[in-house]
C-alpha positions in Angstrom: -73.7 47.6 193.0 -70.4 45.0 194.1 -70.0 45.4 190.3 -69.8 49.5 190.5 -67.5 48.7 194.6 -65.1 47.0 192.6 -64.8 49.2 189.2 -64.6 52.1 191.0 -62.0 51.3 193.9 -59.4 49.6 191.3 -59.8 51.9 189.0 -59.7 54.9 191.2 -56.7 54.2 192.8 -53.9 51.3 190.7 -52.2 54.1 189.2 -52.0 55.4 193.1 -50.1 51.9 193.7 -48.4 51.3 190.9 -46.7 54.4 191.6 -46.1 53.8 195.7 -44.5 50.2 194.6 -42.3 51.9 192.2 -41.7 53.9 194.6 -39.3 52.1 196.5 -38.0 50.3 194.0 -39.9 47.8 192.8 -39.0 46.7 188.8 -42.5 46.4 186.5 -43.0 43.3 186.9 -42.4 43.3 191.3 -44.8 45.9 191.0 -47.7 43.8 188.6 -47.1 40.6 190.7 -47.9 43.5 193.3 -51.0 44.6 192.0 -52.4 41.0 190.9 -50.6 40.1 195.0 -53.0 43.0 196.2 -56.3 42.6 194.2 -56.4 39.1 194.3 -56.0 39.3 198.5 -58.7 42.1 198.5 -60.7 40.0 197.3 -60.5 37.0 199.0 -61.3 38.8 202.3 -64.1 39.8 201.0 -65.5 36.9 199.9 -64.2 36.2 202.9 -65.5 38.1 205.9 -68.6 38.9 204.4 -69.1 35.0 203.9 -68.6 34.9 207.5 -70.3 37.5 208.7 -72.9 38.0 207.5 -71.9 41.6 206.7 -70.8 43.9 204.0 -67.5 44.0 204.4 -65.5 45.8 201.9 -62.4 45.5 201.2 -59.2 47.8 199.9 -55.4 48.4 199.2 -54.2 50.7 201.6 -54.3 53.8 198.9 -53.3 56.4 202.3 -50.2 53.4 202.8 -49.6 53.5 198.7 -49.0 57.7 199.3 -46.5 57.2 201.8 -44.4 54.2 200.3 -44.9 57.1 197.2 -42.9 59.6 199.4 -40.8 57.8 201.5 -38.0 56.5 198.7 -36.4 53.2 198.6 -34.7 52.7 201.6 -31.5 51.0 202.4 -31.9 47.4 201.8 -33.9 48.7 198.4 -37.9 46.7 197.4 -36.0 43.4 199.8 -36.6 46.1 203.0 -39.4 47.3 202.3 -41.6 44.3 201.7 -39.7 42.9 204.5 -41.5 46.4 206.3 -44.9 45.4 204.4 -44.4 41.8 206.6 -44.3 43.2 210.0 -47.1 45.9 208.9 -49.0 43.2 208.9 -47.9 41.5 211.4 -48.9 44.2 213.5 -52.3 45.3 212.4 -52.8 41.2 213.2 -51.2 41.8 216.6 -54.1 44.8 216.6 -56.9 42.8 215.9 -56.3 40.3 218.0 -54.3 41.7 221.2 -56.6 44.7 222.2 -54.0 47.0 224.1 -52.3 47.7 220.9 -55.6 48.1 219.4 -56.1 50.9 221.9 -52.9 52.6 221.4 -52.8 53.0 218.3 -57.2 54.5 218.9 -54.7 57.0 221.0 -52.7 58.8 219.0 -54.0 62.1 218.5 -56.6 62.7 215.4 -55.2 65.6 214.5 -51.0 64.5 214.4 -52.7 60.9 212.4 -54.4 63.6 210.0 -51.8 65.9 209.7 -49.2 63.0 209.0 -52.1 61.5 206.0 -52.0 65.2 204.3 -48.4 65.8 204.1 -47.4 62.2 202.4 -50.6 62.8 200.0 -49.7 66.2 198.9 -46.1 65.5 196.6 -49.1 63.6 195.2 -51.7 66.2 194.6 -49.3 68.8 193.3 -49.2 65.9 189.6 -52.1 66.6 188.2 -50.6 71.1 187.6 -47.2 69.3 186.8 -49.2 66.9 184.4 -50.2 69.8 182.4 -46.8 71.8 183.0 -45.3 69.3 181.0 -48.3 68.9 178.1 -50.5 71.3 178.5 -53.4 69.6 176.1 -53.0 66.4 177.3 -52.7 67.3 181.1 -55.3 69.2 180.6 -57.8 66.1 179.2 -57.0 64.3 182.0 -58.0 67.1 184.5 -60.8 68.6 183.0 -62.5 65.3 182.8 -61.5 64.7 186.0 -64.0 67.6 186.9 -66.1 68.0 184.5 -67.4 64.8 185.4 -67.2 65.1 189.1 -68.9 68.5 188.5 -71.8 65.9 187.9 -71.4 63.1 190.3 -68.5 62.8 191.9 -68.4 59.1 192.1 -67.1 58.5 189.0 -64.7 61.3 188.4 -61.6 59.6 188.9 -62.9 57.0 186.7 -63.2 59.4 183.7 -59.9 60.8 184.5 -58.5 57.3 183.9 -60.9 56.6 180.8 -58.9 60.5 179.4 -55.7 59.2 180.4 -56.6 55.7 178.3 -57.8 58.3 175.7 -54.7 59.5 175.3 -52.2 57.0 175.8 -53.7 55.6 172.8 -54.0 59.6 170.3 -51.9 61.8 171.5 -49.2 59.9 172.0 -47.4 57.6 169.7 -46.5 54.2 171.4 -43.7 51.9 169.9 -44.8 49.5 167.3 -45.6 45.6 169.1 -46.3 47.3 172.5 -50.0 46.4 172.2 -49.9 42.8 171.5 -47.0 42.4 173.5 -50.2 43.5 176.4 -52.0 41.5 175.0 -50.0 38.4 176.5 -49.5 39.8 179.2 -52.8 39.3 181.1 -51.7 37.1 183.9 -48.7 38.8 185.6 -46.2 36.3 186.5 -46.1 36.1 190.6 -42.2 37.9 192.0 -41.4 36.7 195.2 -39.4 39.0 197.2 -37.2 37.9 199.3 -38.0 39.8 202.3 -34.8 42.5 204.5 -35.4 43.5 208.0 -33.6 46.8 208.8 -33.8 49.9 210.8 -34.8 51.6 207.8 -37.5 49.0 206.8 -38.8 49.1 210.3 -39.4 52.8 210.6 -39.9 54.2 207.2 -42.1 51.4 205.7 -44.0 49.0 208.4 -44.4 52.1 211.5 -46.0 54.4 209.4 -48.3 52.2 207.0 -49.2 50.1 210.0 -50.6 54.0 211.6 -52.2 55.3 208.5 -53.7 52.2 207.4 -55.0 51.6 210.8 -56.1 55.3 211.4 -57.7 56.1 207.9 -58.4 52.3 206.7 -59.3 50.3 209.9 -61.3 53.0 212.0 -63.0 54.0 209.3 -64.0 51.3 207.8 -66.1 49.9 211.0 -67.4 53.8 211.8 -69.3 54.1 208.9 -70.7 50.0 208.8 -72.2 51.2 212.1 -73.3 54.2 210.4 -75.3 51.7 208.3 -76.7 49.7 211.4 -74.7 47.2 211.0 -72.5 46.1 214.6 -69.5 44.7 213.5 -66.4 42.7 216.2 -63.3 44.8 215.0 -60.8 42.8 216.2 -61.5 39.6 214.1 -62.2 42.4 210.8 -59.0 43.6 211.7 -56.9 40.4 212.5 -58.3 38.6 209.6 -57.2 41.6 206.9 -53.4 41.3 208.3 -53.8 37.9 207.5 -54.8 38.8 204.3 -51.7 41.3 204.2 -49.2 38.8 205.3 -50.2 36.5 202.1 -49.5 39.7 200.0 -47.0 41.2 201.5 -43.9 37.9 200.1 -45.0 38.9 195.9 -44.8 42.5 196.4 -48.5 44.0 198.3 -48.1 46.5 200.8 -51.2 46.3 202.9 -54.9 45.2 202.1 -58.0 46.3 205.2 -61.1 47.8 205.9 -62.7 50.1 202.6 -63.6 53.5 203.8 -65.3 55.2 200.5 -66.4 52.1 198.5 -68.0 50.8 201.9 -70.6 52.7 202.2 -71.8 51.5 198.8 -71.8 48.3 200.0 -73.8 48.5 203.9 -76.7 51.5 201.9 -79.6 51.3 200.8 -78.8 51.3 197.1 -76.8 47.8 197.8 -80.2 46.2 198.8 -83.8 46.7 200.4 -82.1 44.5 203.0 -80.4 44.7 205.3 -79.3 41.5 205.7 -78.9 40.6 202.1 -76.3 43.6 201.6 -73.2 41.1 202.1 -74.0 39.7 198.6 -72.7 43.4 196.7 -70.0 43.0 199.3 -69.1 39.2 197.9 -70.1 40.7 194.3 -67.2 43.1 194.5 -64.5 40.1 196.0 -65.1 38.1 192.9 -64.8 41.5 190.5 -61.8 42.0 192.1 -60.0 38.9 191.9 -60.7 38.8 188.2 -59.2 42.7 188.1 -55.9 41.0 189.5 -55.9 38.4 186.8 -55.2 41.2 184.4 -53.1 43.3 186.6 -49.8 42.5 184.2 -51.5 43.4 181.6 -52.9 46.8 183.2 -49.2 47.1 184.3 -47.7 47.1 181.0 -50.1 50.0 179.4 -49.7 52.1 181.8 -45.5 52.4 181.2 -45.9 53.6 178.2 -47.1 56.4 178.9 -44.9 59.1 180.5 -44.8 58.5 184.0 -46.6 62.8 184.7 -50.1 61.6 183.8 -50.0 58.9 185.8 -49.1 60.2 188.5 -51.8 63.3 187.8 -54.4 60.1 187.8 -52.9 59.2 191.7 -53.3 63.2 192.9 -56.3 63.4 191.8 -57.5 60.3 193.2 -56.2 61.9 196.3 -57.2 65.0 196.4 -60.2 64.6 198.6 -58.3 62.2 201.6 -56.2 65.2 201.0 -58.5 67.7 201.9 -60.2 65.7 204.3 -57.3 65.6 206.7 -55.7 68.9 205.9 -59.3 69.9 207.5 -59.5 67.3 210.5 -55.4 68.1 210.7 -56.0 71.7 212.0 -59.4 72.2 213.6 -58.3 72.1 216.7 -57.2 75.4 217.8 -55.1 74.6 220.9 -53.0 71.6 219.0 -53.1 73.5 215.3 -49.4 74.2 215.3 -48.0 70.9 216.2 -50.5 69.4 213.9 -48.1 71.9 211.1 -44.9 70.8 212.6 -45.8 67.2 211.9 -47.7 67.8 208.5 -44.3 70.0 207.3 -42.3 68.0 209.0 -43.9 65.0 207.1 -44.6 66.9 203.4 -40.3 68.1 203.2 -39.7 64.6 202.4 -36.6 64.8 204.6 -35.1 61.5 205.5 -32.9 61.3 208.9 -30.5 58.6 209.6 -32.0 57.2 206.1 -36.2 56.9 208.0 -38.3 58.9 206.2 -40.0 61.8 206.7 -43.8 60.4 207.7 -41.9 58.6 211.7 -40.1 62.3 212.4 -42.9 64.0 211.1 -45.2 62.1 214.2 -42.2 62.3 216.8 -42.3 66.2 216.6 -45.5 66.8 216.0 -46.0 64.3 219.0 -43.4 66.3 221.2 -45.1 69.7 220.0 -48.0 68.4 221.8 -47.1 67.0 225.1 -44.8 70.3 225.6 -48.1 72.4 225.0 -49.6 70.2 227.4 -47.1 69.9 230.5 -47.9 73.6 229.8 -51.0 74.1 230.2 -50.9 72.2 233.4 -48.7 74.1 234.6 -49.9 77.1 234.4 -53.3 75.7 235.3 -51.4 74.7 239.5 -50.3 78.6 239.3 -52.9 80.1 238.8 
């Protein structure tokens, strides 16, 4: 189960991470460095936390956070400003774990608005499979078809199947420059690229704050919930703080955030991992070891992916996010009282328009929050008159 968890966790979303890092200005070498730092960090974090707590604590990189980066675009200060935002986000996660009032503030963000912002962030990438089919119907349909057919049989393997189809398309459907594959063979261990952070307002508001909110609301908090559903009683604070610490360690090398896993957490915490609940933490430890190994292959993975037209790897990333988009959209518009505020948050975020150098994700939360506040104020006045 640990091997399967690591394969699914890495294969299903590394394309999103690469697209997100390059979206905020990372070069190919910096993106490979960031992917390596994230994979090694989350592997070591899973090993440390699972061995320490004797709980099956699965760790992942922030896939919604990477999608947020892809929609944010390059901010003032380039990738250095993004790395500055990564560091601030990591510090906030540590603080949320150590200082309970901040954790309560994050939990107090209306779930409808947090989900609406996430849906607005994800929808742009979810268009990518359709764009890939328009770009090349044969190659695009091969990737989407593999995802759909395998997903109808087993949803867990749908995205890995799309990734395998992408690899076959790249190997047999695209002219690869002579000598490219031999060059890739020599890049199994990518050099770590230290990025000098730049701290400015655009990085804080466009990168750090939305990344913190998305990571906490869509990864860390659900990760605790998955453990509780499987009859474990974790102490959230130390877990959050430790993931923030490992995020701090990976940020200077281009990694955006590591956090508690949500989807793969259920794999390690469930009965399939081991009949004895007290032994299931070994699945998370094994997954951590495999994540470290995958991280050492990040250079070759990145170099291989860059041989393909960007729209094809974006298609794989979009397919990986369709389920997350569907869930967040459903949760955003479930309550009739807050539906208009959620719609305003979603539309502002999805527009991709930035104001004053600050991305739409932040303004979407602001707009939806104001709309929700006005609605509640009006409801109070009506109740007083009645």
